[in-house]
C-alpha positions as CSV (number, residue, x, y, z in Angstrom):
1,X,4.8,34.2,-5.0
2,X,7.0,31.1,-4.7
3,X,4.7,29.7,-2.1
4,X,1.7,30.2,-4.3
5,X,3.4,28.5,-7.2
6,X,4.5,25.6,-5.0
7,X,0.9,25.2,-3.6
8,X,-0.5,25.3,-7.2
9,X,2.1,22.8,-8.4
10,X,1.3,20.4,-5.5
11,X,-2.4,20.7,-6.3
12,X,-1.8,19.8,-9.9
13,X,0.3,16.9,-8.8
14,X,-2.5,15.6,-6.6
15,X,-5.0,16.0,-9.5
16,X,-2.7,14.0,-11.8
17,X,-2.3,11.2,-9.3
18,X,-6.0,11.0,-8.6
19,X,-6.8,11.0,-12.4
20,X,-4.2,8.4,-13.2
21,X,-5.3,6.1,-10.3
22,X,-8.9,6.3,-11.6
23,X,-8.0,5.6,-15.2
24,X,-5.6,2.7,-14.4
25,X,-8.4,1.0,-12.5
26,X,-11.2,1.8,-15.0
27,X,-9.4,0.9,-18.2
28,X,-6.1,-0.7,-17.3
29,X,-2.5,0.5,-17.2
30,X,-1.5,-0.6,-20.7
31,X,-4.4,1.2,-22.5
32,X,-4.3,4.4,-20.5
33,X,-2.4,7.2,-22.2
34,X,-0.8,10.2,-20.7
35,X,-3.1,12.3,-22.9
36,X,-6.1,10.8,-21.1
37,X,-4.5,11.4,-17.7
38,X,-3.9,15.0,-18.6
39,X,-7.4,15.5,-19.8
40,X,-9.0,13.9,-16.8
41,X,-6.7,15.9,-14.4
42,X,-7.5,19.2,-16.2
43,X,-3.9,19.9,-16.9
44,X,-1.7,19.9,-20.0
45,X,0.2,16.8,-21.1
46,X,3.4,18.8,-20.6
47,X,2.5,19.3,-17.0
48,X,2.0,15.6,-16.5
49,X,5.4,14.9,-17.9
50,X,6.9,17.7,-15.8
51,X,5.7,16.0,-12.6
52,X,6.2,12.4,-13.8
53,X,8.7,11.6,-16.5
54,X,6.9,8.5,-17.8
55,X,3.7,6.4,-17.4
56,X,5.7,3.8,-15.5
57,X,6.9,6.5,-13.0
58,X,3.3,7.8,-12.7
59,X,2.1,4.3,-11.8
60,X,4.8,3.9,-9.2
61,X,3.8,7.2,-7.5
62,X,0.1,6.1,-7.6
63,X,1.0,3.0,-5.6
64,X,3.2,4.9,-3.2
65,X,0.4,7.5,-2.7
66,X,-2.0,4.7,-1.9
67,X,0.3,3.5,0.9
68,X,0.7,7.1,2.2
69,X,-3.0,7.8,2.1
70,X,-3.8,4.7,4.1
71,X,-1.0,5.5,6.6
72,X,1.1,2.3,5.9
73,X,4.6,3.8,6.1
74,X,6.9,4.2,9.1
75,X,5.4,7.6,10.3
76,X,2.2,5.7,11.1
77,X,3.9,3.2,13.3
78,X,4.2,5.1,16.5
79,X,2.7,5.1,20.0
80,X,3.2,4.0,23.6
81,X,1.4,0.6,23.2
82,X,3.0,-1.6,20.6
83,X,0.0,-4.0,20.6
84,X,-2.4,-1.2,19.8
85,X,0.0,0.3,17.2
86,X,0.1,-3.0,15.4
87,X,-3.6,-3.5,15.7
88,X,-4.3,-0.1,14.2
89,X,-1.7,-0.6,11.5
90,X,-2.9,-4.1,10.5
91,X,-6.5,-3.0,10.4
92,X,-5.6,-0.2,7.9
93,X,-3.4,-2.6,5.9
94,X,-6.3,-5.2,5.6
95,X,-8.8,-2.5,4.6
96,X,-6.4,-1.2,1.9
97,X,-5.4,-4.5,0.3
98,X,-9.1,-5.6,0.2
99,X,-10.3,-2.4,-1.5
100,X,-11.5,-2.8,-5.1
101,X,-8.7,-0.6,-6.3
102,X,-5.9,-2.5,-4.6
103,X,-7.3,-5.9,-5.7
104,X,-7.6,-4.6,-9.3
105,X,-4.0,-3.3,-9.4
106,X,-2.7,-6.6,-8.0
107,X,-4.6,-8.6,-10.6
108,X,-3.4,-6.2,-13.3
109,X,0.2,-6.9,-12.4
110,X,-0.3,-10.6,-12.4
111,X,-2.0,-10.6,-15.8
112,X,0.8,-8.5,-17.3
113,X,3.7,-10.3,-15.5
114,X,4.9,-12.1,-18.6
115,X,4.6,-9.3,-21.1
116,X,5.4,-6.4,-18.8
117,X,7.4,-7.7,-15.8
118,X,8.7,-4.2,-15.1
119,X,5.1,-3.3,-14.0
120,X,5.1,-6.0,-11.3
121,X,8.6,-4.9,-10.2
122,X,7.5,-1.3,-9.9
123,X,4.4,-2.3,-8.0
124,X,6.3,-4.4,-5.6
125,X,9.0,-1.8,-4.9
126,X,6.5,1.1,-4.5
127,X,4.0,-0.8,-2.4
128,X,4.8,-4.1,-0.6
129,X,8.5,-3.5,-0.3
130,X,8.1,-0.1,1.3
131,X,5.4,-1.4,3.7
132,X,7.6,-4.4,4.7
133,X,10.5,-2.1,5.3
134,X,8.4,0.2,7.5
135,X,7.1,-2.7,9.6
136,X,10.5,-4.3,9.8
137,X,12.1,-1.0,11.1
138,X,9.4,-0.7,13.7
139,X,9.8,-4.3,14.8
140,X,13.5,-3.9,15.0
141,X,13.0,-1.0,17.4
142,X,10.7,-3.2,19.6
143,X,13.4,-5.9,19.6
144,X,16.2,-3.5,20.5
145,X,14.1,-2.3,23.4
146,X,13.6,-5.9,24.6
147,X,9.9,-6.0,24.0
148,X,10.1,-8.7,21.3
149,X,12.6,-11.3,20.4
150,X,13.3,-10.9,16.7
151,X,16.4,-12.1,14.9
152,X,15.2,-11.1,11.4
153,X,12.9,-8.1,11.4
154,X,12.2,-8.3,7.7
155,X,11.1,-12.0,8.0
156,X,8.9,-11.0,11.0
157,X,7.3,-8.2,9.0
158,X,6.5,-10.6,6.2
159,X,5.0,-13.0,8.7
160,X,2.7,-10.3,10.1
161,X,1.6,-9.0,6.7
162,X,1.0,-12.4,5.1
163,X,-1.0,-13.6,8.1
164,X,-3.0,-10.4,7.9
165,X,-3.7,-10.9,4.2
166,X,-5.2,-14.3,4.9
167,X,-7.6,-16.2,2.7
168,X,-10.0,-13.3,2.4
169,X,-7.6,-11.3,0.2
170,X,-6.8,-14.4,-1.8
171,X,-10.4,-15.1,-2.5
172,X,-11.0,-11.5,-3.5
173,X,-8.0,-11.6,-5.8
174,X,-9.4,-14.7,-7.5
175,X,-12.7,-13.1,-8.0
176,X,-14.5,-15.4,-5.6
177,X,-17.4,-14.0,-3.6
178,X,-16.7,-13.4,0.1
179,X,-18.4,-11.3,2.7
180,X,-16.5,-10.3,5.9
181,X,-18.3,-8.1,8.3
182,X,-16.6,-5.4,10.2
183,X,-16.9,-7.5,13.4
184,X,-15.4,-10.5,11.6
185,X,-12.5,-8.4,10.2
186,X,-11.8,-6.9,13.7
187,X,-11.7,-10.4,15.2
188,X,-9.4,-11.7,12.5
189,X,-7.0,-8.8,12.8
190,X,-7.0,-9.0,16.6
191,X,-6.2,-12.7,16.6
192,X,-3.5,-12.2,13.9
193,X,-1.7,-9.6,16.0
194,X,-2.0,-11.5,19.2
195,X,-0.7,-14.7,17.7
196,X,2.2,-12.7,16.1
197,X,3.1,-11.0,19.3
198,X,3.1,-14.2,21.4
199,X,5.2,-16.0,18.7
200,X,7.8,-13.3,19.1
201,X,8.0,-13.3,22.8
202,X,5.5,-10.6,23.9
203,X,5.1,-10.8,27.6
204,X,2.7,-7.9,28.4
């Protein structure tokens, strides 16, 4: 019985996150109400609040879930070949940040930065900060094992992620038209990772 309740509760949680993510993108964070989230998720408003105490908390979990879905946290950084691990990770990262949903949320935070700075803070802590932390932890392990020469793993993680973001994401965030084929994206990601590894002493 407990297991059934837990499974049902988890299903409702997923429904709420999916509904909230859609509504935040479709009509914005500020104008989306918890009543609308409940209605779209097919649950009661009380159920929404039972899982997420506030709309700010719900937004935070939506951003975290996006990172988990796209395998951008530490559990996704594993394998025998560090070069391939970073290639796979960076490709997922680039695909995620260039998605329409991710670009919209980023723009949303920028547009509300003066009036709702807490939104930007929640976004950064739930998304970018967690991804930077995961990459930094993995890079620290590579450095400890003598595979890379890294004095500051956090700075190195920022280098990799910002190089990966590149001008493509900036143009998208600015609403400027840009087309990048799968082949072009693969070439860009590969060059980014290879330059990064060479810069930090990769010898293999």
